[in-house]
Kinemage of the C-alpha trace (Angstrom):
@kinemage 1
@onewidth
@group {chain A} dominant
@subgroup {mainchain}
@vectorlist {calphas} color= white
{ca met a 1} P 66.926 88.978 114.073
{ca val a 2} L 65.410 86.034 115.924
{ca tyr a 3} L 68.202 85.489 118.437
{ca pro a 4} L 67.821 88.842 120.230
{ca leu a 5} L 64.057 88.206 120.545
{ca leu a 6} L 64.802 84.940 122.341
{ca arg a 7} L 66.243 86.904 125.230
{ca ser a 8} L 62.766 88.208 126.045
{ca phe a 9} L 61.355 84.660 126.466
{ca pro a 10} L 60.684 83.525 129.997
{ca lys a 11} L 63.242 81.219 131.559
{ca his a 12} L 60.883 78.207 131.518
{ca glu a 13} L 60.678 78.542 127.726
{ca ile a 14} L 64.437 78.593 127.078
{ca tyr a 15} L 64.532 74.799 126.535
{ca ala a 16} L 61.042 74.518 125.016
{ca leu a 17} L 59.728 77.053 122.509
{ca gly a 18} L 62.919 79.062 122.496
{ca asn a 19} L 65.066 76.001 121.746
{ca gln a 20} L 62.661 74.829 119.049
{ca leu a 21} L 62.646 78.257 117.440
{ca gln a 22} L 66.477 78.379 117.451
{ca arg a 23} L 66.626 74.956 115.831
{ca ser a 24} L 64.085 75.720 113.148
{ca ile a 25} L 65.620 79.137 112.251
{ca leu a 26} L 69.080 77.555 112.010
{ca ser a 27} L 67.732 74.814 109.852
{ca val a 28} L 66.936 77.234 107.047
{ca pro a 29} L 70.507 78.314 106.118
{ca ser a 30} L 71.882 74.907 107.085
{ca asn a 31} L 69.730 73.139 104.582
{ca ile a 32} L 70.512 75.694 101.893
{ca ala a 33} L 74.209 75.119 102.535
{ca glu a 34} L 73.790 71.323 102.527
{ca gly a 35} L 71.824 71.442 99.277
{ca ser a 36} L 74.389 73.656 97.603
{ca gly a 37} L 76.945 70.943 98.156
{ca arg a 38} L 74.865 68.345 96.325
{ca asn a 39} L 75.609 67.457 92.718
{ca ser a 40} L 72.140 67.074 91.279
{ca tyr a 41} L 69.467 69.759 90.882
{ca lys a 42} L 66.890 67.326 92.246
{ca glu a 43} L 68.808 67.073 95.519
{ca lys a 44} L 69.293 70.858 95.637
{ca ile a 45} L 65.602 71.352 95.276
{ca his a 46} L 64.926 68.807 98.025
{ca phe a 47} L 67.024 70.692 100.500
{ca ile a 48} L 65.479 73.983 99.537
{ca glu a 49} L 62.070 72.433 100.262
{ca ile a 50} L 63.315 71.326 103.686
{ca ala a 51} L 64.601 74.860 104.320
{ca tyr a 52} L 61.210 76.252 103.359
{ca gly a 53} L 59.497 73.890 105.778
{ca ser a 54} L 61.817 75.027 108.571
{ca leu a 55} L 61.053 78.679 107.661
{ca leu a 56} L 57.326 78.013 108.013
{ca glu a 57} L 57.922 76.216 111.288
{ca ala a 58} L 59.909 79.172 112.622
{ca tyr a 59} L 57.232 81.649 111.454
{ca cys a 60} L 54.563 79.557 113.283
{ca gln a 61} L 56.678 79.580 116.417
{ca met a 62} L 57.034 83.311 116.239
{ca gln a 63} L 53.254 83.636 116.021
{ca ile a 64} L 52.975 81.407 119.105
{ca ala a 65} L 55.538 83.573 120.902
{ca leu a 66} L 53.425 86.650 120.035
{ca glu a 67} L 50.265 85.020 121.284
{ca leu a 68} L 51.981 84.117 124.530
{ca asn a 69} L 53.285 87.705 124.838
{ca tyr a 70} L 56.928 86.583 124.727
{ca ile a 71} L 57.539 89.118 121.916
{ca ser a 72} L 55.741 92.356 121.193
{ca glu a 73} L 53.453 93.062 118.253
{ca gln a 74} L 56.003 95.586 117.036
{ca asp a 75} L 58.796 93.014 117.124
{ca phe a 76} L 56.651 90.525 115.234
{ca gln a 77} L 55.628 93.109 112.599
{ca thr a 78} L 59.318 94.051 112.161
{ca ile a 79} L 60.466 90.476 111.582
{ca lys a 80} L 57.450 89.263 109.611
{ca pro a 81} L 58.544 90.792 106.267
{ca lys a 82} L 61.883 89.021 106.610
{ca phe a 83} L 60.143 85.679 106.602
{ca phe a 84} L 58.256 86.622 103.458
{ca thr a 85} L 61.438 87.788 101.769
{ca val a 86} L 63.287 84.551 102.540
{ca ser a 87} L 60.265 82.647 101.364
{ca arg a 88} L 60.307 84.405 97.981
{ca leu a 89} L 64.040 83.901 97.635
{ca leu a 90} L 63.775 80.174 98.365
{ca asn a 91} L 60.906 79.888 95.874
{ca ala a 92} L 62.928 81.683 93.161
{ca leu a 93} L 65.974 79.476 93.847
{ca ser a 94} L 63.867 76.360 93.648
{ca lys a 95} L 62.280 77.438 90.378
{ca ser a 96} L 65.697 78.228 88.943
{ca phe a 97} L 66.965 74.761 89.797
{ca gln a 98} L 63.738 73.222 88.455
{ca gln a 99} L 64.283 74.975 85.120
{ca lys a 100} L 67.827 73.656 84.952
{ca leu a 101} L 66.611 70.177 85.855
{ca asn a 102} L 64.075 70.258 83.017
{ca glu a 103} L 66.644 71.376 80.408
């Protein structure tokens, strides 16, 4: 959902905020994937934490894009629940691995 919104960014932001937003949003599934390939639950949790941090970074950048009028309020309100959903999923996955780590 983020990529189509990047098309509305001004050209001077393509390599600034737009690029940073792309990188942070791609970091979320990339770190989940990297963590899933790790053998220990501790490492898996670590990569989920990195993914969560990237998610928060992307959310912040979306708020900045809204404040700069690069995206509409409607677009922001449409995508906002997706960030909260992914956040809850990451939290649940982390808790699941934490329980397995403690067993």
